[in-house]
C-alpha positions, 0 to 999 in steps of 0.5 A: 249749085255749090252744095251739090257740087261739093257733095259730088266732087269726088264721084262719077258724072255721066250723061243720062238719056231719058226714055220716051216719053220723057215725062215724070211717070214713065221715067220714074218707072224706067229708073225703078224697074230697069225696064222700058214702058213696053214692059212696065206699062207706064206709057204716060202720066195718065191712062185711058181705061177703055173698059170704063171709058175713063181717062185717069191722069196722075194715078197714085196707086202702084198697081199700074206698074207691071214690073218689080221695082227696086224695093221689091227686088231688094226684099226678094234678095234679102227681106231685111233690106228696108226701103223708103219711097218719098213722093215719086208718082205711083207710090201709094201701096207700093212694096217699100217699107216706108212711104210718104206721098200726097193723098188729099181727102176728097170730101162729100161737099167737093172740097179737099182736106190735106193729107198724105198716104204713109207707111206706117199709117201713123207716120203722117200724124207724126209728120203733121205734128212736127212739120204741119200739113204737107203744103199741097198748094205749093206742090202744084198750081200757081203757088208752086214753089220751094216750100213743097220740096222743103217739106219733103226734105224735112219729112225725109230727114224725120224718117231717116232718123226714125227708120234708117232705111238701106235705100232712100228714094226721094223725088224733089219736084222744084225744078219743074216749075220756073223752067216750064213757066218762064223757060229753062234759061230764065233768071227764075229757073236759075234761082230755082237751082239755087233754092234746090241746092240749099235743100240738098245741102240740108238733106246731106247734113241731116242724113250724115247726122242720122246715119252717123258713121254708116257709109252713105252713097248719093246718086242724083238723077235728072228725070228729063231736061226741059227745053225752051218752047215757042209754039203750042199745038192743039190736037183735039181742036184739029180732030174736032175741026175734022169731024172726028172729036165730039163734045157734049154740052153741060151746064158749065160748058163743053165736055169731051164726049169720049163715047161719041168721038171717033178720035181724040188725044190724051195729051202729055207735054210733048206727046199724045196718045190718040185713040180711034174708034175704027180703021177709017177714023185712025187713018183720018186722025193720022192725016190730020195730026201729021199736018198739024204745025209743031207735030214732028211724028205720028206713029201707029202702034206697029211703029212704037218698037223704035221707042220701046213703047209697044204696050196695050195701054198706048194709043192707036197713034202717038203724036210727037212734038218737035223739041220747041213745041208742046201739046195742049189738051184744049178742044173748045173753039171758043173760050167762053165754051170751056168747061169750068174745070179748065180754069181751075187746078184740077189734075184728075178731071182734065184728060191731059196734062195742063202746065197752064195751071201754074199761072194765075189770072188776077183779074178773073181770079182763075187759071188763064186759058192761054197756052202760049204762056208756057215757055218750057216743056219736055217729053219728046225723044232726046235726039240732041244733047240739050234734051239729055240729063245727068247722073251724079254719084258721090263716089268714083267707080259707082258706074262706068257705062257711058252714056247711061239710059234711065233704065240703067239706074236700077242696075246701078243701085242694085249693084251697091247691094250685091245684086 
């Protein structure tokens, strides 16, 4: 990545250790609050709301974050300090001055119309006129590619020229795709680095022009590291075979019956939150999952302190994969009984993360149901250096701590503003 290397050549480099779970939403909240999940409450890429008996994956609203974030702290310190937040999760209705995040409109006929939530509200029509719609189909799914990150870069440059905020926080998702599909050491993953480097160079040139002679400090952080996987486990199938998970038959196949299940798992990359009805079911579920191949630890709520994860939103159990394995949400025992949405890109209806949505079955023209296709994953506790990322700064002396935790990033940013 020569353009990134040139930008950061005079600055600091440090190992950055993600918290657990090392997945998108919790790590982003760790970085922007400076607090672990036990304090900010973002315990996964989804939540189970027992009062509604509902799983909500990939929540867009910001009110799930229970601690002030960087932009809130800056406003408290000095209301004149302005922040822009571009495409991280949980940014809808956050306290930043300028915001852009995907928010497709769900039409009454079941279709979706492309749109983004922006602050100011008039910003997205301006971006659409200049750049076209945000290419949501390239943000996630079989067509995910550099086009989504390129649009994010172009729109961020538009906002930098228009608003010149004091803090600009940008999430570029491109390195997630090839590393999960083909493995982090694949040729495709290496090409993704080069593709992203081109966009980072464009971002640097554009920001330098937008801010002209103003001082710019760049920080580049990896949220987590994707490791090779050669195994997948199916917690919900194991719980079903043990008589703990129940399904109900719909016209389109078997659906998970949360109300009738004695135990079930909300899976998320290399971990899952397991919810049990009672003490007996909890003990049985722990025994079942502890014997499941690929699962390295099964922790009760009382044991989550070791990962700063103790929070009411957590499952009654947390099942953690080995670094070379991951967990799929599937509960059906026969693919012919899978619900229809299993074969589609449907990140909100599936009660768990599904990286198989990046693949395509050209014969049946749908998402395949073969979880063994996935070659990379993340989320497990970062015990080895291979699971730890990196923080870069464009100036020497920006940080002196070694190594750094993801919760240290917020303090490093705030120090630049004298906070």
